[in-house]
C-alpha positions, 0 to 999 in steps of 0.5 A: 454512534456518538459524536467525536469531540476534540478530546477524541480527536487528540487521542486518535492523533496521539495513537497515530503519532500525529501532532495536532494543535488545539486549533487543528483538533477543533477543525478535524472534529466536525470533519471526522463526524461527517465522515462517520455519518457518511459511513453510517449511510453506507450501512443502510444500502441494501446489498442482500442480492449483490455478489461480492466482486474481486474487481469492478471490471471482469478482466481475464489476463492473458497468461504466457506459456511457462518455458524453462530455459537452461540459463547458461548465459553467464558470459553474456551477463558478465560481458558488460561488467567492468571487471570479473573474476572466475565468473563473478563481478568484482566490486570494491570492498565496502566494509572495513 
């Protein structure tokens, strides 16, 4: 893999819509090269006999029973409303 130079850093920053000064680009180039070197090292790891995991912890989450309710609690829901009309909340008009 080729090394990242200052012009590449500026191009990536422009494409990412990030403002980068020349001094910042000079500092970022070696950092990005270090990151890419580390990623290349990950590619050398032997993972042939390793199954992919959906998570690092094997957890089975408890499932609740799926209960159907009648939902007939309109009066309870509207009891705390400051003002109601025909089973609905009354709110001030916000669009003129």
